[in-house]
C-alpha positions, 0 to 999 in steps of 0.5 A: 500499500505504502509503494501504492501512495508513492506512485501516486505521489510522483505522478502528482509531483511530476504533473506538478512539474508539467503544470509549471515548466518554467519552475523547473524545466530538467524534471519533464525529460527526465521524470517522462519514463519514470511518470509513463512506468510508475502509470502503467504500474497504477494500471496493472495494480488497477488490473489484478484488484480488479480481477481479485475482486472479481474472482471474490464475487464469483466465489461468493455468488456461487455459494450464495453468500 
């Protein structure tokens, strides 16, 4: 869970740097691959979470819970 918050904080930080490009022009070029990687990791985490929810719901439905 700490990793997820770290990824979200990183995405927010790079988004803030892009909102004010005059503040740090070099950060944008250096952080773009990192931001893309973080977004893909977050997407993967959400996909695994959704699959887990689907499995739990399917098992619960079949058991009649």
